[in-house]
PDBQT receptor file of N, H, CA, C and O in Angstrom, charges set to zero:
ATOM      1  N   MET A   1       3.606  -8.176  32.343  1.00  0.00    +0.000 N 
ATOM      2  CA  MET A   1       3.888  -6.745  32.228  1.00  0.00    +0.000 C 
ATOM      3  C   MET A   1       5.322  -6.230  32.341  1.00  0.00    +0.000 C 
ATOM      4  O   MET A   1       5.940  -6.595  33.341  1.00  0.00    +0.000 OA
ATOM      5  N   HIS A   2       5.809  -5.607  31.653  1.00  0.00    +0.000 N 
ATOM      6  H   HIS A   2       5.306  -5.311  30.841  1.00  0.00    +0.000 HD
ATOM      7  CA  HIS A   2       7.308  -5.068  31.417  1.00  0.00    +0.000 C 
ATOM      8  C   HIS A   2       7.317  -3.978  32.764  1.00  0.00    +0.000 C 
ATOM      9  O   HIS A   2       6.381  -3.230  33.048  1.00  0.00    +0.000 OA
ATOM     10  N   PRO A   3       8.477  -4.077  33.433  1.00  0.00    +0.000 N 
ATOM     11  CA  PRO A   3       8.383  -3.308  34.569  1.00  0.00    +0.000 C 
ATOM     12  C   PRO A   3       8.414  -1.692  34.197  1.00  0.00    +0.000 C 
ATOM     13  O   PRO A   3       7.978  -0.866  34.999  1.00  0.00    +0.000 OA
ATOM     14  N   ASP A   4       8.955  -1.319  32.937  1.00  0.00    +0.000 N 
ATOM     15  H   ASP A   4       9.309  -1.990  32.285  1.00  0.00    +0.000 HD
ATOM     16  CA  ASP A   4       9.061   0.251  32.748  1.00  0.00    +0.000 C 
ATOM     17  C   ASP A   4       7.843   0.607  32.103  1.00  0.00    +0.000 C 
ATOM     18  O   ASP A   4       7.873   1.761  31.674  1.00  0.00    +0.000 OA
ATOM     19  N   LEU A   5       6.870   0.045  31.912  1.00  0.00    +0.000 N 
ATOM     20  H   LEU A   5       6.846  -0.892  32.261  1.00  0.00    +0.000 HD
ATOM     21  CA  LEU A   5       5.422   0.694  31.396  1.00  0.00    +0.000 C 
ATOM     22  C   LEU A   5       4.980   1.619  32.359  1.00  0.00    +0.000 C 
ATOM     23  O   LEU A   5       4.848   1.365  33.556  1.00  0.00    +0.000 OA
ATOM     24  N   HIS A   6       4.746   2.742  31.790  1.00  0.00    +0.000 N 
ATOM     25  H   HIS A   6       4.853   2.948  30.817  1.00  0.00    +0.000 HD
ATOM     26  CA  HIS A   6       4.026   3.878  32.722  1.00  0.00    +0.000 C 
ATOM     27  C   HIS A   6       2.562   4.348  31.646  1.00  0.00    +0.000 C 
ATOM     28  O   HIS A   6       2.417   5.288  30.865  1.00  0.00    +0.000 OA
ATOM     29  N   LEU A   7       1.871   3.496  31.949  1.00  0.00    +0.000 N 
ATOM     30  H   LEU A   7       1.989   2.732  32.584  1.00  0.00    +0.000 HD
ATOM     31  CA  LEU A   7       0.440   3.508  31.402  1.00  0.00    +0.000 C 
ATOM     32  C   LEU A   7      -0.331   4.956  31.600  1.00  0.00    +0.000 C 
ATOM     33  O   LEU A   7      -1.107   5.367  30.737  1.00  0.00    +0.000 OA
ATOM     34  N   ASP A   8      -0.080   5.624  32.692  1.00  0.00    +0.000 N 
ATOM     35  H   ASP A   8       0.550   5.290  33.394  1.00  0.00    +0.000 HD
ATOM     36  CA  ASP A   8      -0.728   6.784  33.189  1.00  0.00    +0.000 C 
ATOM     37  C   ASP A   8       0.065   7.689  32.188  1.00  0.00    +0.000 C 
ATOM     38  O   ASP A   8      -0.648   8.559  31.690  1.00  0.00    +0.000 OA
ATOM     39  N   LEU A   9       1.268   7.693  31.804  1.00  0.00    +0.000 N 
ATOM     40  H   LEU A   9       1.848   6.986  32.209  1.00  0.00    +0.000 HD
ATOM     41  CA  LEU A   9       1.977   8.732  31.088  1.00  0.00    +0.000 C 
ATOM     42  C   LEU A   9       1.354   8.536  29.423  1.00  0.00    +0.000 C 
ATOM     43  O   LEU A   9       1.095   9.541  28.761  1.00  0.00    +0.000 OA
ATOM     44  N   LEU A  10       1.207   7.494  29.000  1.00  0.00    +0.000 N 
ATOM     45  H   LEU A  10       1.418   6.678  29.538  1.00  0.00    +0.000 HD
ATOM     46  CA  LEU A  10       0.567   7.451  27.677  1.00  0.00    +0.000 C 
ATOM     47  C   LEU A  10      -1.093   7.714  27.821  1.00  0.00    +0.000 C 
ATOM     48  O   LEU A  10      -1.630   8.207  26.829  1.00  0.00    +0.000 OA
ATOM     49  N   ALA A  11      -1.700   7.503  28.659  1.00  0.00    +0.000 N 
ATOM     50  H   ALA A  11      -1.264   7.102  29.465  1.00  0.00    +0.000 HD
ATOM     51  CA  ALA A  11      -3.052   7.835  28.973  1.00  0.00    +0.000 C 
ATOM     52  C   ALA A  11      -3.198   9.561  28.815  1.00  0.00    +0.000 C 
ATOM     53  O   ALA A  11      -4.126  10.131  28.240  1.00  0.00    +0.000 OA
ATOM     54  N   ARG A  12      -2.078  10.190  29.455  1.00  0.00    +0.000 N 
ATOM     55  H   ARG A  12      -1.324   9.728  29.922  1.00  0.00    +0.000 HD
ATOM     56  CA  ARG A  12      -1.889  11.583  29.234  1.00  0.00    +0.000 C 
ATOM     57  C   ARG A  12      -1.528  12.272  28.030  1.00  0.00    +0.000 C 
ATOM     58  O   ARG A  12      -1.996  13.360  27.693  1.00  0.00    +0.000 OA
ATOM     59  N   GLU A  13      -0.411  11.391  27.192  1.00  0.00    +0.000 N 
ATOM     60  H   GLU A  13      -0.031  10.508  27.466  1.00  0.00    +0.000 HD
ATOM     61  CA  GLU A  13       0.061  12.043  26.159  1.00  0.00    +0.000 C 
ATOM     62  C   GLU A  13      -0.687  11.591  24.717  1.00  0.00    +0.000 C 
ATOM     63  O   GLU A  13      -0.709  12.253  23.679  1.00  0.00    +0.000 OA
ATOM     64  N   VAL A  14      -1.244  10.380  24.937  1.00  0.00    +0.000 N 
ATOM     65  H   VAL A  14      -1.227   9.843  25.780  1.00  0.00    +0.000 HD
ATOM     66  CA  VAL A  14      -1.738  10.055  23.552  1.00  0.00    +0.000 C 
ATOM     67  C   VAL A  14      -3.106  10.432  23.364  1.00  0.00    +0.000 C 
ATOM     68  O   VAL A  14      -3.947   9.851  24.050  1.00  0.00    +0.000 OA
ATOM     69  N   LYS A  15      -3.507  11.400  22.461  1.00  0.00    +0.000 N 
ATOM     70  H   LYS A  15      -2.824  11.872  21.904  1.00  0.00    +0.000 HD
ATOM     71  CA  LYS A  15      -4.507  12.066  22.381  1.00  0.00    +0.000 C 
ATOM     72  C   LYS A  15      -5.242  11.525  20.867  1.00  0.00    +0.000 C 
ATOM     73  O   LYS A  15      -5.331  12.248  19.874  1.00  0.00    +0.000 OA
ATOM     74  N   LEU A  16      -5.727  10.120  20.943  1.00  0.00    +0.000 N 
ATOM     75  H   LEU A  16      -5.654   9.533  21.750  1.00  0.00    +0.000 HD
ATOM     76  CA  LEU A  16      -6.249   9.457  19.794  1.00  0.00    +0.000 C 
ATOM     77  C   LEU A  16      -7.452   8.800  19.943  1.00  0.00    +0.000 C 
ATOM     78  O   LEU A  16      -7.861   8.759  21.103  1.00  0.00    +0.000 OA
ATOM     79  N   ALA A  17      -8.184   8.237  19.042  1.00  0.00    +0.000 N 
ATOM     80  H   ALA A  17      -7.851   8.269  18.100  1.00  0.00    +0.000 HD
ATOM     81  CA  ALA A  17      -9.186   7.556  18.993  1.00  0.00    +0.000 C 
ATOM     82  C   ALA A  17      -8.848   6.299  19.294  1.00  0.00    +0.000 C 
ATOM     83  O   ALA A  17      -7.665   5.999  19.132  1.00  0.00    +0.000 OA
ATOM     84  N   GLY A  18      -9.879   5.172  19.847  1.00  0.00    +0.000 N 
ATOM     85  H   GLY A  18     -10.840   5.415  19.978  1.00  0.00    +0.000 HD
ATOM     86  CA  GLY A  18      -9.545   3.912  20.341  1.00  0.00    +0.000 C 
ATOM     87  C   GLY A  18      -9.035   3.232  19.091  1.00  0.00    +0.000 C 
ATOM     88  O   GLY A  18      -8.137   2.409  19.268  1.00  0.00    +0.000 OA
ATOM     89  N   GLY A  19      -9.443   3.431  17.898  1.00  0.00    +0.000 N 
ATOM     90  H   GLY A  19     -10.173   4.099  17.754  1.00  0.00    +0.000 HD
ATOM     91  CA  GLY A  19      -8.432   2.428  16.923  1.00  0.00    +0.000 C 
ATOM     92  C   GLY A  19      -7.210   2.876  16.396  1.00  0.00    +0.000 C 
ATOM     93  O   GLY A  19      -6.503   2.274  15.588  1.00  0.00    +0.000 OA
ATOM     94  N   ASN A  20      -7.002   4.006  16.920  1.00  0.00    +0.000 N 
ATOM     95  H   ASN A  20      -7.576   4.495  17.576  1.00  0.00    +0.000 HD
ATOM     96  CA  ASN A  20      -5.502   4.373  16.768  1.00  0.00    +0.000 C 
ATOM     97  C   ASN A  20      -4.662   3.654  17.762  1.00  0.00    +0.000 C 
ATOM     98  O   ASN A  20      -3.645   2.994  17.553  1.00  0.00    +0.000 OA
ATOM     99  N   ILE A  21      -5.360   3.939  19.041  1.00  0.00    +0.000 N 
ATOM    100  H   ILE A  21      -6.186   4.476  19.211  1.00  0.00    +0.000 HD
ATOM    101  CA  ILE A  21      -4.670   3.237  20.127  1.00  0.00    +0.000 C 
ATOM    102  C   ILE A  21      -4.542   1.819  20.082  1.00  0.00    +0.000 C 
ATOM    103  O   ILE A  21      -3.553   1.294  20.593  1.00  0.00    +0.000 OA
ATOM    104  N   ARG A  22      -5.619   0.991  19.409  1.00  0.00    +0.000 N 
ATOM    105  H   ARG A  22      -6.422   1.418  18.994  1.00  0.00    +0.000 HD
ATOM    106  CA  ARG A  22      -5.428  -0.400  19.105  1.00  0.00    +0.000 C 
ATOM    107  C   ARG A  22      -3.928  -0.529  18.357  1.00  0.00    +0.000 C 
ATOM    108  O   ARG A  22      -2.924  -1.084  18.804  1.00  0.00    +0.000 OA
ATOM    109  N   ASN A  23      -4.109   0.191  17.026  1.00  0.00    +0.000 N 
ATOM    110  H   ASN A  23      -4.925   0.643  16.663  1.00  0.00    +0.000 HD
ATOM    111  CA  ASN A  23      -2.972   0.112  16.280  1.00  0.00    +0.000 C 
ATOM    112  C   ASN A  23      -1.546   0.381  16.977  1.00  0.00    +0.000 C 
ATOM    113  O   ASN A  23      -0.573  -0.295  16.643  1.00  0.00    +0.000 OA
ATOM    114  N   ILE A  24      -1.451   1.373  17.937  1.00  0.00    +0.000 N 
ATOM    115  H   ILE A  24      -2.241   1.923  18.208  1.00  0.00    +0.000 HD
ATOM    116  CA  ILE A  24      -0.210   1.463  18.765  1.00  0.00    +0.000 C 
ATOM    117  C   ILE A  24      -0.057   0.200  19.551  1.00  0.00    +0.000 C 
ATOM    118  O   ILE A  24       1.055  -0.324  19.608  1.00  0.00    +0.000 OA
ATOM    119  N   ALA A  25      -0.985  -0.282  20.102  1.00  0.00    +0.000 N 
ATOM    120  H   ALA A  25      -1.889   0.144  20.056  1.00  0.00    +0.000 HD
ATOM    121  CA  ALA A  25      -0.674  -1.685  20.943  1.00  0.00    +0.000 C 
ATOM    122  C   ALA A  25      -0.240  -2.769  19.912  1.00  0.00    +0.000 C 
ATOM    123  O   ALA A  25       0.740  -3.477  20.144  1.00  0.00    +0.000 OA
ATOM    124  N   LEU A  26      -0.883  -2.881  18.913  1.00  0.00    +0.000 N 
ATOM    125  H   LEU A  26      -1.679  -2.306  18.725  1.00  0.00    +0.000 HD
ATOM    126  CA  LEU A  26      -0.358  -4.027  17.996  1.00  0.00    +0.000 C 
ATOM    127  C   LEU A  26       0.774  -3.824  17.337  1.00  0.00    +0.000 C 
ATOM    128  O   LEU A  26       1.324  -4.841  16.915  1.00  0.00    +0.000 OA
ATOM    129  N   ALA A  27       1.408  -2.545  17.075  1.00  0.00    +0.000 N 
ATOM    130  H   ALA A  27       0.961  -1.719  17.418  1.00  0.00    +0.000 HD
ATOM    131  CA  ALA A  27       2.738  -2.352  16.488  1.00  0.00    +0.000 C 
ATOM    132  C   ALA A  27       3.625  -2.611  17.558  1.00  0.00    +0.000 C 
ATOM    133  O   ALA A  27       4.701  -3.156  17.313  1.00  0.00    +0.000 OA
ATOM    134  N   ALA A  28       3.299  -2.273  18.783  1.00  0.00    +0.000 N 
ATOM    135  H   ALA A  28       2.425  -1.829  18.982  1.00  0.00    +0.000 HD
ATOM    136  CA  ALA A  28       4.349  -2.484  19.895  1.00  0.00    +0.000 C 
ATOM    137  C   ALA A  28       4.515  -4.126  20.226  1.00  0.00    +0.000 C 
ATOM    138  O   ALA A  28       5.566  -4.649  20.599  1.00  0.00    +0.000 OA
ATOM    139  N   ALA A  29       3.359  -4.751  20.025  1.00  0.00    +0.000 N 
ATOM    140  H   ALA A  29       2.506  -4.326  19.722  1.00  0.00    +0.000 HD
ATOM    141  CA  ALA A  29       3.432  -6.349  20.330  1.00  0.00    +0.000 C 
ATOM    142  C   ALA A  29       3.943  -6.924  19.170  1.00  0.00    +0.000 C 
ATOM    143  O   ALA A  29       4.421  -8.053  19.277  1.00  0.00    +0.000 OA
ATOM    144  N   ALA A  30       3.941  -6.366  18.060  1.00  0.00    +0.000 N 
ATOM    145  H   ALA A  30       3.553  -5.448  17.973  1.00  0.00    +0.000 HD
ATOM    146  CA  ALA A  30       4.700  -7.039  16.817  1.00  0.00    +0.000 C 
ATOM    147  C   ALA A  30       6.118  -6.702  16.907  1.00  0.00    +0.000 C 
ATOM    148  O   ALA A  30       6.906  -7.570  16.533  1.00  0.00    +0.000 OA
ATOM    149  N   GLN A  31       6.574  -5.608  17.330  1.00  0.00    +0.000 N 
ATOM    150  H   GLN A  31       5.933  -4.902  17.633  1.00  0.00    +0.000 HD
ATOM    151  CA  GLN A  31       8.116  -5.158  17.551  1.00  0.00    +0.000 C 
ATOM    152  C   GLN A  31       8.701  -5.986  18.727  1.00  0.00    +0.000 C 
ATOM    153  O   GLN A  31       9.847  -6.431  18.662  1.00  0.00    +0.000 OA
ATOM    154  N   ALA A  32       7.911  -6.184  19.787  1.00  0.00    +0.000 N 
ATOM    155  H   ALA A  32       6.980  -5.822  19.840  1.00  0.00    +0.000 HD
ATOM    156  CA  ALA A  32       8.418  -6.772  20.966  1.00  0.00    +0.000 C 
ATOM    157  C   ALA A  32       8.623  -8.440  20.652  1.00  0.00    +0.000 C 
ATOM    158  O   ALA A  32       9.611  -9.107  20.961  1.00  0.00    +0.000 OA
ATOM    159  N   ALA A  33       7.506  -8.871  20.009  1.00  0.00    +0.000 N 
ATOM    160  H   ALA A  33       6.704  -8.330  19.758  1.00  0.00    +0.000 HD
ATOM    161  CA  ALA A  33       7.716 -10.349  19.578  1.00  0.00    +0.000 C 
ATOM    162  C   ALA A  33       8.823 -10.573  18.501  1.00  0.00    +0.000 C 
ATOM    163  O   ALA A  33       9.454 -11.629  18.455  1.00  0.00    +0.000 OA
ATOM    164  N   GLY A  34       9.013  -9.640  17.722  1.00  0.00    +0.000 N 
ATOM    165  H   GLY A  34       8.500  -8.783  17.760  1.00  0.00    +0.000 HD
ATOM    166  CA  GLY A  34      10.207  -9.794  16.752  1.00  0.00    +0.000 C 
ATOM    167  C   GLY A  34      11.481  -9.871  17.519  1.00  0.00    +0.000 C 
ATOM    168  O   GLY A  34      12.436 -10.556  17.153  1.00  0.00    +0.000 OA
ATOM    169  N   GLU A  35      11.456  -9.061  18.718  1.00  0.00    +0.000 N 
ATOM    170  H   GLU A  35      10.680  -8.505  19.016  1.00  0.00    +0.000 HD
ATOM    171  CA  GLU A  35      12.655  -9.057  19.543  1.00  0.00    +0.000 C 
ATOM    172  C   GLU A  35      12.709 -10.280  20.524  1.00  0.00    +0.000 C 
ATOM    173  O   GLU A  35      13.702 -10.535  21.206  1.00  0.00    +0.000 OA
ATOM    174  N   GLY A  36      11.623 -10.966  20.532  1.00  0.00    +0.000 N 
ATOM    175  H   GLY A  36      10.816 -10.759  19.978  1.00  0.00    +0.000 HD
ATOM    176  CA  GLY A  36      11.522 -12.054  21.422  1.00  0.00    +0.000 C 
ATOM    177  C   GLY A  36      11.413 -11.878  22.904  1.00  0.00    +0.000 C 
ATOM    178  O   GLY A  36      11.830 -12.673  23.746  1.00  0.00    +0.000 OA
ATOM    179  N   GLY A  37      10.698 -10.549  23.161  1.00  0.00    +0.000 N 
ATOM    180  H   GLY A  37      10.359  -9.903  22.477  1.00  0.00    +0.000 HD
ATOM    181  CA  GLY A  37      10.502 -10.178  24.673  1.00  0.00    +0.000 C 
ATOM    182  C   GLY A  37       9.294  -9.604  24.833  1.00  0.00    +0.000 C 
ATOM    183  O   GLY A  37       8.462  -9.754  23.938  1.00  0.00    +0.000 OA
ATOM    184  N   ALA A  38       8.988  -8.879  25.945  1.00  0.00    +0.000 N 
ATOM    185  H   ALA A  38       9.664  -8.757  26.672  1.00  0.00    +0.000 HD
ATOM    186  CA  ALA A  38       7.685  -8.429  26.419  1.00  0.00    +0.000 C 
ATOM    187  C   ALA A  38       7.758  -6.936  25.827  1.00  0.00    +0.000 C 
ATOM    188  O   ALA A  38       8.786  -6.292  25.619  1.00  0.00    +0.000 OA
ATOM    189  N   ILE A  39       6.549  -6.570  25.624  1.00  0.00    +0.000 N 
ATOM    190  H   ILE A  39       5.714  -7.093  25.793  1.00  0.00    +0.000 HD
ATOM    191  CA  ILE A  39       6.098  -4.977  25.305  1.00  0.00    +0.000 C 
ATOM    192  C   ILE A  39       6.594  -4.190  26.391  1.00  0.00    +0.000 C 
ATOM    193  O   ILE A  39       6.264  -4.420  27.554  1.00  0.00    +0.000 OA
ATOM    194  N   ALA A  40       7.454  -3.178  26.027  1.00  0.00    +0.000 N 
ATOM    195  H   ALA A  40       7.722  -2.991  25.082  1.00  0.00    +0.000 HD
ATOM    196  CA  ALA A  40       8.267  -2.284  26.910  1.00  0.00    +0.000 C 
ATOM    197  C   ALA A  40       7.817  -0.853  26.347  1.00  0.00    +0.000 C 
ATOM    198  O   ALA A  40       7.308  -0.649  25.244  1.00  0.00    +0.000 OA
ATOM    199  N   MET A  41       8.098   0.055  27.293  1.00  0.00    +0.000 N 
ATOM    200  H   MET A  41       8.511  -0.111  28.189  1.00  0.00    +0.000 HD
ATOM    201  CA  MET A  41       7.653   1.350  27.106  1.00  0.00    +0.000 C 
ATOM    202  C   MET A  41       8.119   1.942  25.742  1.00  0.00    +0.000 C 
ATOM    203  O   MET A  41       7.337   2.664  25.124  1.00  0.00    +0.000 OA
ATOM    204  N   ARG A  42       9.345   1.673  25.249  1.00  0.00    +0.000 N 
ATOM    205  H   ARG A  42       9.981   1.087  25.751  1.00  0.00    +0.000 HD
ATOM    206  CA  ARG A  42      10.015   1.947  24.241  1.00  0.00    +0.000 C 
ATOM    207  C   ARG A  42       9.226   1.431  22.804  1.00  0.00    +0.000 C 
ATOM    208  O   ARG A  42       9.400   2.014  21.734  1.00  0.00    +0.000 OA
ATOM    209  N   HIS A  43       8.474   0.433  22.937  1.00  0.00    +0.000 N 
ATOM    210  H   HIS A  43       8.332  -0.041  23.806  1.00  0.00    +0.000 HD
ATOM    211  CA  HIS A  43       7.657  -0.233  22.002  1.00  0.00    +0.000 C 
ATOM    212  C   HIS A  43       6.446   0.595  21.828  1.00  0.00    +0.000 C 
ATOM    213  O   HIS A  43       5.978   0.840  20.716  1.00  0.00    +0.000 OA
ATOM    214  N   LEU A  44       5.992   0.983  22.832  1.00  0.00    +0.000 N 
ATOM    215  H   LEU A  44       6.372   0.783  23.735  1.00  0.00    +0.000 HD
ATOM    216  CA  LEU A  44       4.607   1.724  22.811  1.00  0.00    +0.000 C 
ATOM    217  C   LEU A  44       4.842   3.218  22.466  1.00  0.00    +0.000 C 
ATOM    218  O   LEU A  44       4.015   3.771  21.741  1.00  0.00    +0.000 OA
ATOM    219  N   LEU A  45       5.846   3.872  22.905  1.00  0.00    +0.000 N 
ATOM    220  H   LEU A  45       6.519   3.423  23.494  1.00  0.00    +0.000 HD
ATOM    221  CA  LEU A  45       6.217   5.122  22.335  1.00  0.00    +0.000 C 
ATOM    222  C   LEU A  45       6.457   5.250  20.763  1.00  0.00    +0.000 C 
ATOM    223  O   LEU A  45       5.958   6.088  20.012  1.00  0.00    +0.000 OA
ATOM    224  N   ALA A  46       7.341   4.215  20.444  1.00  0.00    +0.000 N 
ATOM    225  H   ALA A  46       7.746   3.534  21.054  1.00  0.00    +0.000 HD
ATOM    226  CA  ALA A  46       7.610   4.078  18.994  1.00  0.00    +0.000 C 
ATOM    227  C   ALA A  46       6.277   3.882  18.307  1.00  0.00    +0.000 C 
ATOM    228  O   ALA A  46       6.030   4.623  17.355  1.00  0.00    +0.000 OA
ATOM    229  N   GLY A  47       5.414   3.002  18.662  1.00  0.00    +0.000 N 
ATOM    230  H   GLY A  47       5.615   2.401  19.435  1.00  0.00    +0.000 HD
ATOM    231  CA  GLY A  47       4.176   2.943  17.990  1.00  0.00    +0.000 C 
ATOM    232  C   GLY A  47       3.243   4.134  17.826  1.00  0.00    +0.000 C 
ATOM    233  O   GLY A  47       2.624   4.493  16.824  1.00  0.00    +0.000 OA
ATOM    234  N   ALA A  48       3.290   4.678  19.087  1.00  0.00    +0.000 N 
ATOM    235  H   ALA A  48       3.793   4.387  19.901  1.00  0.00    +0.000 HD
ATOM    236  CA  ALA A  48       2.482   6.232  19.273  1.00  0.00    +0.000 C 
ATOM    237  C   ALA A  48       3.149   7.194  18.011  1.00  0.00    +0.000 C 
ATOM    238  O   ALA A  48       2.452   7.708  17.135  1.00  0.00    +0.000 OA
ATOM    239  N   ALA A  49       4.370   7.305  18.085  1.00  0.00    +0.000 N 
ATOM    240  H   ALA A  49       4.936   6.888  18.796  1.00  0.00    +0.000 HD
ATOM    241  CA  ALA A  49       5.006   8.306  17.100  1.00  0.00    +0.000 C 
ATOM    242  C   ALA A  49       4.620   7.804  15.776  1.00  0.00    +0.000 C 
ATOM    243  O   ALA A  49       4.248   8.591  14.905  1.00  0.00    +0.000 OA
ATOM    244  N   ARG A  50       4.678   6.680  15.598  1.00  0.00    +0.000 N 
ATOM    245  H   ARG A  50       4.980   6.041  16.306  1.00  0.00    +0.000 HD
ATOM    246  CA  ARG A  50       4.436   6.223  13.950  1.00  0.00    +0.000 C 
ATOM    247  C   ARG A  50       2.931   6.362  13.807  1.00  0.00    +0.000 C 
ATOM    248  O   ARG A  50       2.594   6.868  12.737  1.00  0.00    +0.000 OA
ATOM    249  N   GLU A  51       1.990   6.046  14.596  1.00  0.00    +0.000 N 
ATOM    250  H   GLU A  51       2.263   5.634  15.466  1.00  0.00    +0.000 HD
ATOM    251  CA  GLU A  51       0.560   6.359  14.602  1.00  0.00    +0.000 C 
ATOM    252  C   GLU A  51       0.365   7.924  14.226  1.00  0.00    +0.000 C 
ATOM    253  O   GLU A  51      -0.262   8.318  13.243  1.00  0.00    +0.000 OA
ATOM    254  N   TYR A  52       0.966   8.691  15.114  1.00  0.00    +0.000 N 
ATOM    255  H   TYR A  52       1.476   8.371  15.913  1.00  0.00    +0.000 HD
ATOM    256  CA  TYR A  52       0.842  10.079  14.740  1.00  0.00    +0.000 C 
ATOM    257  C   TYR A  52       1.198  10.450  13.295  1.00  0.00    +0.000 C 
ATOM    258  O   TYR A  52       0.421  11.038  12.543  1.00  0.00    +0.000 OA
ATOM    259  N   GLN A  53       2.577  10.012  12.933  1.00  0.00    +0.000 N 
ATOM    260  H   GLN A  53       3.208   9.534  13.544  1.00  0.00    +0.000 HD
ATOM    261  CA  GLN A  53       3.147  10.173  11.758  1.00  0.00    +0.000 C 
ATOM    262  C   GLN A  53       1.965  10.003  10.560  1.00  0.00    +0.000 C 
ATOM    263  O   GLN A  53       1.695  10.816   9.676  1.00  0.00    +0.000 OA
ATOM    264  N   LYS A  54       1.419   8.837  10.786  1.00  0.00    +0.000 N 
ATOM    265  H   LYS A  54       1.638   8.176  11.504  1.00  0.00    +0.000 HD
ATOM    266  CA  LYS A  54       0.525   8.177   9.698  1.00  0.00    +0.000 C 
ATOM    267  C   LYS A  54      -0.797   9.173   9.617  1.00  0.00    +0.000 C 
ATOM    268  O   LYS A  54      -1.530   9.206   8.628  1.00  0.00    +0.000 OA
ATOM    269  N   LEU A  55      -0.981   9.931  10.734  1.00  0.00    +0.000 N 
ATOM    270  H   LEU A  55      -0.386   9.904  11.537  1.00  0.00    +0.000 HD
ATOM    271  CA  LEU A  55      -2.174  10.821  10.848  1.00  0.00    +0.000 C 
ATOM    272  C   LEU A  55      -1.788  12.337  10.210  1.00  0.00    +0.000 C 
ATOM    273  O   LEU A  55      -2.569  13.262   9.989  1.00  0.00    +0.000 OA
ATOM    274  N   GLY A  56      -0.259  12.286   9.974  1.00  0.00    +0.000 N 
ATOM    275  H   GLY A  56       0.376  11.534  10.154  1.00  0.00    +0.000 HD
ATOM    276  CA  GLY A  56       0.180  13.698   9.658  1.00  0.00    +0.000 C 
ATOM    277  C   GLY A  56       0.210  14.823  10.876  1.00  0.00    +0.000 C 
ATOM    278  O   GLY A  56       0.368  16.039  10.772  1.00  0.00    +0.000 OA
ATOM    279  N   ARG A  57       0.018  14.058  12.003  1.00  0.00    +0.000 N 
ATOM    280  H   ARG A  57      -0.111  13.070  12.087  1.00  0.00    +0.000 HD
ATOM    281  CA  ARG A  57       0.159  15.173  13.147  1.00  0.00    +0.000 C 
ATOM    282  C   ARG A  57       1.673  14.835  13.832  1.00  0.00    +0.000 C 
ATOM    283  O   ARG A  57       2.381  13.830  13.758  1.00  0.00    +0.000 OA
ATOM    284  N   ALA A  58       1.840  16.078  14.503  1.00  0.00    +0.000 N 
ATOM    285  H   ALA A  58       1.264  16.894  14.562  1.00  0.00    +0.000 HD
ATOM    286  CA  ALA A  58       3.444  16.017  15.249  1.00  0.00    +0.000 C 
ATOM    287  C   ALA A  58       3.190  15.247  16.577  1.00  0.00    +0.000 C 
ATOM    288  O   ALA A  58       2.251  15.521  17.324  1.00  0.00    +0.000 OA
ATOM    289  N   TRP A  59       4.132  14.225  16.824  1.00  0.00    +0.000 N 
ATOM    290  H   TRP A  59       4.895  14.002  16.217  1.00  0.00    +0.000 HD
ATOM    291  CA  TRP A  59       4.180  13.558  18.084  1.00  0.00    +0.000 C 
ATOM    292  C   TRP A  59       5.123  14.494  18.952  1.00  0.00    +0.000 C 
ATOM    293  O   TRP A  59       6.275  14.809  18.654  1.00  0.00    +0.000 OA
ATOM    294  N   THR A  60       4.385  14.896  20.132  1.00  0.00    +0.000 N 
ATOM    295  H   THR A  60       3.449  14.640  20.374  1.00  0.00    +0.000 HD
ATOM    296  CA  THR A  60       5.007  15.910  21.105  1.00  0.00    +0.000 C 
ATOM    297  C   THR A  60       5.289  15.309  22.402  1.00  0.00    +0.000 C 
ATOM    298  O   THR A  60       5.735  15.941  23.360  1.00  0.00    +0.000 OA
ATOM    299  N   GLY A  61       4.990  13.956  22.399  1.00  0.00    +0.000 N 
ATOM    300  H   GLY A  61       4.627  13.442  21.621  1.00  0.00    +0.000 HD
ATOM    301  CA  GLY A  61       5.172  13.294  23.723  1.00  0.00    +0.000 C 
ATOM    302  C   GLY A  61       6.458  12.662  23.970  1.00  0.00    +0.000 C 
ATOM    303  O   GLY A  61       7.329  12.954  23.151  1.00  0.00    +0.000 OA
ATOM    304  N   PRO A  62       6.779  11.874  24.893  1.00  0.00    +0.000 N 
ATOM    305  CA  PRO A  62       8.153  11.391  25.323  1.00  0.00    +0.000 C 
ATOM    306  C   PRO A  62       8.672  10.540  24.151  1.00  0.00    +0.000 C 
ATOM    307  O   PRO A  62       7.872   9.915  23.455  1.00  0.00    +0.000 OA
ATOM    308  N   VAL A  63       9.828  10.507  23.949  1.00  0.00    +0.000 N 
ATOM    309  H   VAL A  63      10.479  11.015  24.514  1.00  0.00    +0.000 HD
ATOM    310  CA  VAL A  63      10.443   9.532  23.001  1.00  0.00    +0.000 C 
ATOM    311  C   VAL A  63      11.222   8.299  23.652  1.00  0.00    +0.000 C 
ATOM    312  O   VAL A  63      11.610   8.318  24.820  1.00  0.00    +0.000 OA
ATOM    313  N   ALA A  64      11.390   7.347  22.878  1.00  0.00    +0.000 N 
ATOM    314  H   ALA A  64      11.075   7.332  21.929  1.00  0.00    +0.000 HD
ATOM    315  CA  ALA A  64      11.998   6.107  23.588  1.00  0.00    +0.000 C 
ATOM    316  C   ALA A  64      13.408   6.435  23.460  1.00  0.00    +0.000 C 
ATOM    317  O   ALA A  64      14.262   5.674  23.915  1.00  0.00    +0.000 OA
TER     318      ALA A  64
């Protein structure tokens, strides 16, 4: 696990169903793999922002 992950922050900020959270995790994993590294907080935040965008909802959480 990357040292900058703050899963408690994500748990508080991401108000989505389990399937959407799965999509966030998969997007973060794909981005990190493309960069050749571990999943970092910025990957999860980018995935969350994108998932909210797909749902037509505003992302008001922290940004990467």
